[in-house]
C-alpha positions in Angstrom: 128.1 156.5 125.6 130.1 159.2 123.8 130.8 159.8 120.1 134.3 158.2 120.4 132.8 154.9 121.5 130.5 154.9 118.4 133.4 155.7 116.1 135.4 152.8 117.6 132.5 150.5 117.1 131.9 151.7 113.5 133.5 148.6 111.8 131.0 146.4 113.5 128.1 148.7 112.5 129.4 148.8 109.0 129.6 144.9 108.9 126.0 144.8 110.2 124.8 147.0 107.3 126.8 145.3 104.6 125.9 141.7 105.6 122.2 142.4 106.0 122.2 144.3 102.7 123.8 141.3 101.0 121.3 138.9 102.4 118.4 141.2 101.3 119.7 141.5 97.8 121.0 138.0 96.9 120.9 137.6 93.2 120.6 135.8 90.9 117.9 133.5 92.3 117.1 130.2 90.6 113.4 130.8 91.3 113.5 133.6 88.7 114.0 131.0 85.9 111.0 129.0 84.7 111.5 125.3 84.7 112.3 123.7 81.3 109.4 121.6 80.0 111.7 119.6 77.6 115.3 119.3 76.7 118.1 116.9 75.9 118.9 113.8 77.9 120.5 114.7 81.2 122.7 112.3 83.1 122.9 112.7 86.8 126.1 111.2 88.2 126.3 110.7 92.0 129.6 109.6 93.6 128.8 107.6 96.7 131.3 106.3 99.2 129.7 105.1 102.5 126.6 107.2 101.9 124.0 104.8 103.4 122.7 107.7 105.5 122.0 109.9 102.5 121.8 108.0 99.2 118.1 106.9 99.3 116.8 110.3 100.0 119.0 111.9 97.4 118.1 109.5 94.6 114.4 109.6 95.4 114.3 113.3 95.3 115.9 113.2 91.8 113.5 110.6 90.6 110.8 113.1 91.4 112.2 115.7 89.1 109.8 117.3 86.6 112.5 117.4 83.9 111.3 114.7 81.6 114.5 113.1 80.3 116.9 112.0 83.0 119.1 109.0 83.7 120.6 108.5 87.1 124.0 106.9 87.6 125.2 106.1 91.1 128.9 105.2 91.3 129.4 103.1 94.5 133.0 103.9 95.3 133.8 100.7 97.2 131.5 101.5 100.1 131.6 99.3 103.2 128.2 100.4 104.7 125.8 98.9 102.2 125.4 102.0 100.0 125.2 99.8 96.9 122.6 97.5 98.3 120.4 100.5 99.1 120.7 101.7 95.5 119.8 98.3 94.1 116.6 98.2 96.1 115.5 101.5 94.5 114.8 99.6 91.3 114.3 101.0 87.8 115.4 104.4 86.7 118.7 104.1 88.6 121.9 102.6 87.3 124.4 101.3 89.9 128.0 101.3 88.8 130.5 99.5 91.0 133.6 101.7 91.1 137.0 100.3 90.1 140.1 100.5 92.3 141.4 104.0 92.8 144.4 104.7 90.5 147.5 106.5 91.7 147.3 110.2 91.5 143.5 110.5 91.8 141.2 111.6 94.6 138.3 109.3 95.1 135.5 111.7 94.1 137.0 112.7 90.8 137.6 109.0 89.9 134.0 108.1 90.7 132.7 111.0 88.6 134.9 110.1 85.6 133.7 106.5 85.7 130.1 107.7 85.7 130.8 110.1 82.8 132.2 107.2 80.7 128.9 105.4 80.7 126.6 108.5 80.6 124.5 108.9 77.5 123.3 112.5 78.2 124.2 115.7 76.3 124.0 117.3 79.7 125.9 116.1 82.8 124.9 116.9 86.4 127.4 116.0 89.1 125.4 115.8 92.4 126.6 114.9 95.8 124.8 112.2 97.8 124.1 114.5 100.7 121.8 116.7 98.6 118.0 116.8 98.3 116.4 118.2 95.2 113.0 119.8 94.9 111.1 118.6 91.8 111.8 121.7 89.7 115.5 122.1 90.6 116.9 120.3 87.5 114.4 121.8 85.1 115.2 125.3 86.3 118.9 124.6 86.1 118.6 123.5 82.5 116.8 126.8 81.7 119.7 128.7 83.2 122.2 126.8 81.2 120.3 127.5 78.0 119.1 131.1 78.5 122.4 132.4 80.0 124.3 130.5 77.3 127.0 129.2 79.8 128.9 126.0 80.0 128.9 125.4 83.7 126.1 126.1 86.2 126.2 125.7 89.9 124.0 126.7 92.8 124.2 127.8 96.5 121.7 125.6 98.4 120.1 125.8 101.8 122.2 124.1 104.5 120.3 121.7 106.7 121.5 122.1 110.3 120.2 119.5 112.8 122.6 119.1 115.7 123.9 121.7 118.1 127.3 121.8 116.5 126.0 122.1 112.9 123.8 125.1 114.0 126.7 126.7 115.8 129.5 126.3 113.3 128.1 126.0 109.8 126.7 129.5 109.5 130.1 130.9 110.6 131.9 128.9 107.9 129.6 130.1 105.2 129.8 133.7 106.3 133.6 133.5 106.1 133.4 131.9 102.6 130.7 134.5 101.6 133.0 137.3 102.6 135.4 136.1 100.0 132.9 135.3 97.3 130.7 138.3 97.7 127.9 138.9 95.2 127.5 136.0 92.8 126.9 138.5 89.9 130.5 139.5 90.2 131.6 135.9 89.6 129.3 135.0 86.8 131.1 134.9 83.4 134.3 136.0 85.1 137.4 136.0 83.1 139.7 135.9 86.2 140.4 132.3 86.8 141.2 132.6 90.5 137.9 134.4 91.0 135.9 131.4 89.7 134.2 128.9 92.0 131.5 126.2 91.8 129.7 124.1 94.4 130.6 120.5 93.9 127.2 119.4 95.4 125.5 120.5 92.1 127.4 121.2 88.9 125.6 121.1 85.6 127.6 121.1 82.4 127.3 120.3 78.7 129.1 117.1 77.9 130.9 118.9 75.0 132.4 121.5 77.3 133.3 119.0 79.9 135.2 116.9 77.4 136.8 120.1 76.1 138.4 121.0 79.4 139.6 117.5 80.0 136.9 116.1 82.4 137.6 115.7 86.0 140.9 114.1 85.0 142.1 117.7 84.7 141.6 118.2 88.4 142.1 114.6 89.6 144.7 115.4 92.3 142.9 118.3 94.0 140.8 118.0 97.2 139.0 121.2 96.1 137.9 119.7 92.8 134.8 121.9 92.4 136.8 125.2 92.6 139.5 123.8 90.3 136.9 122.6 87.8 135.4 126.1 87.6 138.8 127.7 87.3 139.7 125.2 84.5 136.6 126.2 82.7 137.4 129.9 82.9 141.1 129.3 81.9 139.7 127.6 78.8 137.6 130.6 78.0 134.3 129.0 79.1 131.5 130.8 80.9 130.3 129.8 84.4 127.2 130.9 86.2 126.0 130.5 89.8 122.6 131.2 91.5 121.1 131.0 94.9 118.7 128.0 95.3 117.6 128.0 98.9 114.0 127.0 97.8 115.1 124.3 95.4 117.9 122.4 97.0 119.1 121.5 100.5 122.1 119.7 101.8 123.4 118.4 105.1 127.1 118.3 104.7 128.1 116.9 108.1 126.2 115.2 110.9 128.5 115.6 113.9 131.2 117.7 115.4 133.8 115.2 114.4 132.6 115.3 110.7 132.5 119.1 110.7 136.1 119.4 112.0 137.4 116.7 109.7 135.5 118.0 106.6 136.5 121.7 106.9 140.0 120.9 108.0 140.3 119.0 104.7 138.9 121.9 102.6 139.8 125.3 104.1 143.6 125.5 104.0 143.8 123.8 100.6 140.8 125.7 99.0 141.3 129.2 100.3 144.6 129.9 98.5 143.0 128.9 95.2 140.7 131.8 95.6 143.5 134.3 96.2 145.6 136.2 93.7 148.2 133.8 92.2 151.1 135.4 94.1 153.2 132.8 95.9 153.7 134.6 99.2 150.0 135.5 99.5 148.8 132.0 98.9 151.4 130.6 101.3 150.5 133.0 104.0 146.7 132.9 103.7 146.0 129.6 105.5 147.8 130.9 108.6 145.9 134.2 108.8 142.5 133.3 107.6 141.3 132.6 111.2 142.1 136.1 112.3 138.7 137.8 111.2 137.1 135.6 113.9 138.7 137.9 116.5 136.3 140.6 115.3 133.4 138.5 116.6 135.1 137.2 119.7 136.9 140.3 120.9 134.1 142.8 121.7 132.0 140.6 124.0 135.2 139.5 125.9 136.3 143.2 126.1 132.9 144.2 127.3 132.7 141.5 129.9 136.2 142.2 131.2 136.7 145.9 130.9 133.1 147.3 130.4 134.2 149.4 127.5 131.4 151.3 125.8 132.6 150.7 122.3 132.8 147.0 123.0 129.1 147.1 124.2 128.0 148.8 121.0 130.1 146.4 118.8 128.6 143.4 120.7 125.1 144.5 120.2 125.8 145.3 116.5 127.3 141.8 116.1 124.3 140.1 117.8 121.9 141.9 115.4 124.1 140.8 112.5 124.0 137.2 113.5 120.3 137.3 114.1 120.0 138.4 110.4 122.5 135.8 109.3 120.6 132.9 111.0 117.3 134.2 109.6 118.8 134.4 106.1 120.2 130.9 106.4 116.8 129.7 107.7 118.5 128.4 110.9 117.3 128.7 114.5 117.8 132.4 115.4 118.4 131.7 119.1 121.8 130.3 118.1 122.8 133.9 117.3 123.3 134.4 121.0 126.2 131.9 120.8 128.0 133.7 118.0 131.3 134.2 119.9 131.6 130.5 120.5 130.8 129.7 116.9 133.5 132.1 115.7 136.0 130.6 118.1 135.2 127.1 116.9 135.7 128.2 113.2 139.0 129.9 114.2 140.1 126.6 115.7 139.2 124.6 112.6 141.0 127.0 110.4 144.1 126.9 112.5 143.9 123.1 112.5 143.5 123.0 108.7 146.6 125.2 108.2 148.6 123.1 110.6 147.7 119.9 108.9 148.4 121.5 105.5 148.5 119.5 102.2 151.0 116.8 103.2 148.2 114.4 104.4 144.5 114.5 103.7 142.2 111.9 105.3 138.6 111.4 104.1 136.1 108.6 103.9 138.6 106.0 105.1 141.3 107.0 102.7 144.6 108.8 103.3 146.1 111.0 100.5 149.6 112.2 100.8 150.5 115.4 98.9 148.3 117.1 96.4 148.4 114.3 93.8 148.9 111.2 95.8 147.5 107.7 95.9 145.4 106.4 98.7 147.1 104.6 101.5 
């Protein structure tokens, strides 16, 4: 192999170094904050629509929290799978709220969260998804972050549970793509650039006062990417946000099958990605149609090596494989799946193209169909 082959493969070598460095230096870490031993009442609000698979595990994990003053409110958003019955069987310490009919102009999750907020008694509000599992000190550490960093919104990046073949194949690729945009969390914390702000809707801790000050989830009622929009609304209002890595304290299993993965990310990617781009109309309009192209950097070299035997493609393929071994190790997934990284990249490219093609005219989720960005369920 000559020097020219190494030079041609240098982008993949550089990607290897940058990605592995980022995994090795991920900060801030939630574990760096001591758990709060006391604090104000905290209301955990969990929206649940057809979450029979997840809700009991989620609620039981929160009931085991070390933080001493918690109330749990589960908003059963007209489930048809017995979610509400499961919550009722959990007994004391959990309040079940039967959700009202979805009003025009609202997405279901935001409507459920607002209903929970209206009955919450806590000075602190935690919006938690039903597909999350909390370690005992998660909430207590989060309260410490909110207080010591003196911020108004705190969110975490959890560990992704990956059980099936397709989860293990696709999910790491999606999160690497998202991570390429997000970068170092320290760059986002306390940002004053609204389009640079994000949050993870699986876990958002806020003060009730700040939440009311920005208009509650009603301010983002017609957005499928409510978590990103909420964070950006906070920043626009001059409020501070903060994020931390929490792989040891929280885990989530977003989707359980290939069908759910494709449907879920098709819903989120094309609508969410433009919000994290500069507010220039043509850039935001174009982004959904080109965001799949970086996947070619992973797919191209092994194909070129197999077909043409090019030396640079061999180097790029080996560098890519080492990169994905590091990624799977960092995500605590099965490292052997790194061998399938070209297929994973191709699947994510397909999902991104599908997401762009479907656009914002129709969003289907949890048995509801939304038309347009601020539409009523069908």
